[in-house]
N, C-alpha and C positions, 0 to 999 in steps of 0.2 A: 171244624173245618171241613168244606165241600172236597170231596173229590175232584180229582182230575183223570180222564180217559187213558194221560202220554204224556212223557216228557214233560216238562215247558224247556221245549228247544232254546226259548227268545230266552227267558231269566239265565239260561244255562250262559247262551251267546252273551249276555249282557255281561257275565261275571268276569270271562274269560276277558274279554277286551278290559277293562278296568287292572285284569292281574293280581287278585285279591284273594286269598284262602278265604274257604264258608268261615273257619273261624274268627279270620278278622273282621269279614263282612257282618254276622254277627254282634261280632263289637259292637260295629258302627250303628248298627238296628236297637239297641240296646242305649248306646249311647243317645239316641236320636229323638227316640222315646222319652226318653229322660228330660230331654230336653221342655219335651212336649205336657210335663207332668206324668207321666204312665210308668209304672214300672214292669216291665217284659224277662223274662228267663231264657228268653232266644238263645239256640244253641246253635254248632254247627249240624247236629243232624236237622234243626230245625228247616236250617238252608237246603241241605239235601232232598230233606222230604219233597219241598216248593220247585226243586231245580226237576225233579223224579217223578215229578207229580201224583203224587199217595196223597200230600195235604197241597192245602193252598193257603195264604196268611188272612187272618181275621182282622176284622175288629180294625185299626187301622193302623196296624202292619203294614199292611200293602204300600202303603202312604213312606212309613219312612222307608221302608224295603229302597222304593224309588230313588225317599231323597238320600239315601245313602251314594246310590250306587251315582248318583249326580254329581255329589260331594267327588266323587274318585275322577268321574270320567271328567270331569269339569265344565259340563251341562247340564242339559237339562232333561233329564230320562223319564218318563212317566210312566204309567201303571201298565197303561195297553203297550207300550215298547217291550215288556217285559213280562209280556202275556197274561197282566192280570186284566178283570173284570173291574173297572173303574165303577167306585160306588154308585149309584141311584140317587143317594144323599148330596150328592156333590153342591159343593157351593151354583149356581149358576153362572155364567159368564154374562156378565153384563158391562156392557161399554159405557152405559151414563150414570158417572155418577152420583146424580140424585136418585136416582131407582135404585142402584148398589146400597147408597147408605139407609135408604128405606128400609130394603131386604135383609139388612144384617140386623138393622132394628128390631125388625119383626123376628127373625133367625131367635136374636137370641127374648127376646119375652116368650113365645111359643116353643124353645128347647126346642128348635129344630135342629137336627142330628146330623145336618151337615156344617154347621158352626160348631158345634159340639166335639166333632170328628175330626174339625179342620186340623191342619199340621203345618208348624215353621216351616218353609223351605229357603236355601240359600240361595235358590232363582230369584225367587219373591224379591229379597229384597234390592235385586240392579232393575224394577221394574220401573222407576222414573227415568232411566238412563234411554229405556228405547218409546217414552208417550210421546204420541201425537198430539198435544195439547192443542191443534189448532183445529185439528180433523172433528174434537169434543165440542170444544168451543161452538161452531158453526152449528152442532146436533143441537146444543143444549139452547140455542135462543130460537132455533128453527121449533122447538119444542113449549115455548114457552106460552103460558095460560093464562085465563083473562080476571083471575083477584084480581087485586090491587095490594099489593104490600107498603105498610106505611114503617118511618124509623122507629116506632113505639115495639112494632111488629120484633123487628132486630135485636133490639137493648134488651127485651125479657127474652132471647135465647142466651144473650150476654149474662144477663141477668142469672138464668139459671146456670151455666157453665158453673161461672165465680161458683157458687152457692155448691155446687158439689164438686168444685175441684177443694174447697179450701175442706169442706167433711171428710172429701178422698184423705187429706196430709195429716189428720188427726183420729181417723179410721180405719183406713186402707180401702182396698180397691173393689172390696167385695159391698161394702154398704153404699147402696142405694142403683145399686148396676142395673137393675131391672127399670127402676122408673128414667135413668138416662135416657137408655137404647129404646123406650117406647117412647117416649119426648122427640127423640131424633125420627123417630119412622113414622110416629103420628102427627107434628106438629110440624117439628123444625124443616127437616128434608124435602116437606111436599112443601112449604112454603117458597123456595126458592124457583116452584113453575110458575110464581105469580108473575105479574108486570110493578116494575118497580120505576118509578115520578124519575129516575135519572141512573146515570152509570154507575156512579160515584156507591149510591147507597144497594146497587144490585151487586158491585162485588164487595159490600164492605156487608150483604147478608152471606156470598157465597164463604167469607169468610169466617163468620162467628159460626156457620154450621160445620165448616171444616174445625173447629178449636173443639165443639164435642162431639164430630168421632175423633178427633187427635183424642178428648176424654176419657170415652167411652174404651180405645185401644188401650188407655195406659189401664184402665180398672183390669181390663184382660188379662195386661203384661203380670200386673202386681199380685193377681190369683195366679198366675202360670198356668195359663193360656193362651198361648205363646202362637196358633194360629190365628187363634178370633186376635189378639191384637194386631198379628203383620195388616189383614184385612181391613182392620178399620185404619189402619197407619197409610195404608195403600189408597183406601177412599178418600182420607184426609188430604191426603198429597194431591187428587182428581183435583178437587174441591177448593183447594186454596191457590190453586194454578188457573182458575174461572177468577177468584178476587183480588189474586198479587203473584203473576207468573215469576217474581221474582224472589222477594224477600221471604214471603207468605209460604214459596213454594219449598225456597229453601229449607227452611227450618223444616217441613215434613220428610224430603228427605235426610235431615239432619234425625230426625225422628225414628224412621227403618232401620239409618247404619247403627243407630245406641241400639235398640232391640238387639242387634245382630252384636253387637260386642259383650251384651251385659252375657247373650249367651256362644260367649268365646267362638262364634262363629263369624270370622271377619273377613269373609268371603267376599267380594265388591263392593267393601266400604271405604277403602279409598277412593275409589274411584265412585262412589256415591257423593263421597264427602269432598272429592273436587269440584265435582258436580256442582254439590251445592253450593261453594267458594265463587265458582264462577257468574252463578245465578246469580246470587248475594251480593255480591261487593262491590260499593255503590250504591247501594241502593237499601242496604242496612246500617241503623245507629251502629255503635262500636260496642254493647253490650250485646248485641245478638251478632256481631260479625264474632267478640269474643268466641259466643257456646258455641260456633261453627270452627273454630281454631281449633278448639280445643277436643271437639269429636276427633278432628282429625288425629289431632295429636295420638288419643288414643288407639286411632285405624292405624295409623304408624307405629306403636309400640307393642300392636296386637301380631304384629306381621313383622315383627324382627328389623324391621326399620329406624335404628335408635336414635340416627343422626338425622335424618325429619322429622321424629317424633318431636328432639327437641327446639328443633325451628318452630314448629311449630305452637309449641309449650311458652315460648317467644312472643310469637304472634298474638298469641290469646293476650298474656299478660299485657301487650301496647297499644291493641285493639280494646281495653276495660281500660285503659286512660284515658280514651277519646270522648271527651261531653261534648254528644253532640245529640243527643236523645231528638223526641221522645222514644223512648222505648216501645214495641209495640206489641199487644194483649195476649199474641200468640206465643210471642217468645218468654213472656213476664210468667208464664204459668210453669214456668219451671222455677220460679222464686228468686230470689236476687242474684243475679250473675256474678258477681264474686265472689258467693257462695258457693254455686254452681262450678266455677271453675274452679275455686282448689280443691272441693271432692275428687273433677275429672281429673288434674294434676295429681292426686293421691292415686287412685287406680291406674293413670298411667307410670305411674312411679311405682307400685305397684310389677306390671310388668314388665319394668328396667331392672326392678330385683333392688329398688331404691328404700329399704324399709326405713330408714332416718328420716329421710323426706318423705317419705309417705305420712308417717306419723306426723309431720311439721305441720302439714297440708291440710291433716283432718282435723286437726287442732285450731284452723284459722279458717276453716270453715264451720264450726262450731259456733264460734265465735260472730258468724255471719248469718246465722239461721235463727228466725223468732221462735224458741222454743215447746211454745204452746203454738202455732200456726204450722211450725211446720213439722210435729211430731217424731213421724215418720222417718225424715229425713231425719232426725236428731240420731233416734233409736237406729239403726240403720248406721250412721257414721262414728255411732259408739263401737259398734261390735264389728266394723272396717279398724279402727282405731284398738281396738283388741288385738285384733289379727295382727297388725304390724307391731305392736312391742309383744307379741309370742313368736315372732321372726325374729324379734333385736334380745329372747332370754330374758325379757323382763316379765316372769311371770306374775308376780304380787299386783302390778300394775294392769297386765291385762285382764284378770281375771276382776280387780275393779269397774276396768272400761265395757266387759262384758257383761257384769251385774248392773252396770245403769242403763244397757240397751236394753236388758229382759225387763225393769220397769218401766221404759217407755212403750216396749210392747205388745203390757198388757189391754187386751179389747181390743185391738186390732183382726182383720179379717184379710190377712196379707201373708200370701204366700214366700212372697219377697222374706219377708220378718222371719216366719217359720225355716227358711232354709238357711239363713244367717245363724239362727239356733243349733239348728243340725250340724251347721259345715263346724262348730267348736267345741263338740261332744269329741272327739276323738284327743285333743290336746288336753281337755277336761281331764278323763280317766286317765292321763299319764299326768296332770298334775294332782290328783288324788293320792296315784300312788306316792305320789315324791313328798307328800303332806304339805303339798300350798296352802297356805291359810286360806281359806273363803272357794276351796276349789271344789271340796265333795258338798256344800250347800249348793252354789252354784247348780252342781251336775245334776241335783236332785231340783232344783227349779224348774232346768232345760226339759226333764224331763215331763215335768207336772204341766210346765206351754206346752209341748208337743203332744201329750196323750188328749 
């Protein structure tokens, strides 16, 4: 840690303004670090050292500290504002989403520091709400190149995205990440600089690259690299606006909200999904609309707006019954809509403490997903089913569900599956003391899986 010559009065003033103790702020910093895959031991003494100027945060800790203060203040607090020097490795601000997609992909391939240390921010969730699509569209059209792009070029992007999406479901986000991001940087994004024989093909091309950017973000999310995932989702949103400022843009707003909800950070999520519904309603099919409504339900449940969550659940069920396809490829990527609605209904009911309803929805979801094609979904669903059974004091059944989850998780490179295994260990320890059949063997297998 680099020494400072005098107290950091900016940091002290920022802490005073939000009215929290050093201990509470240290706890926030540790939690935000954990969201981004880093375990810290930050305590109130560390905060005191930073304020007194005897030490300064190192690595990504300055980002976590600024984010912690942002969440308490209800606005964006920058590192500069709290007297910290922002890293030279920060991601460059790039208003052109085509160049931004290229830069992100190259940063992944080259293991660039700014992407490796990127932290998820709650302010970043709300990015679409203030985005000026028209200004970006004018800039993109002014920068069009000379090479001619045909339908076959766009089809290849879609085929590659589909192939790696399928592999991702079976092998986890760590499989093929570098290949996907290299293709995004070197081939797919640069294609958008070309000339297109029609406006329809141009929009289709932007949509195809937006889906590839989404896949890169999803793979980072599955690996627990949430800052990088958020940046790919933001770029995907901007590209989607150029392809379809209604349905596809709404879907990418959902992606940003979905990530935040997965991290239990619902700030801005209700506003964001309401914006997605305003943007998408009347422009999307029933299956896609159902997926927007179910995310709305999760956002409401996460913010304790239970009656609104119940209404959104009903809206999702009603939309699902509407047979007015075809469902676009950007929303088909999440699998069968009925299965996704069941899964997210279960997550919503978990927040509402309805464990019986949660169990029923998880069992329904399992019947709607192809177990071979969607192996990771089945693994996580069995894990969550076990959680709901444990909450109902049905220990034997919980152990059976978790055992099935572990079997399916073998060979996957996925932080989400590892977290699911980690989360059951404390309950298993209790089950072992109570001599629940199978608990000791499952605990052993969990240790081996995490080793």
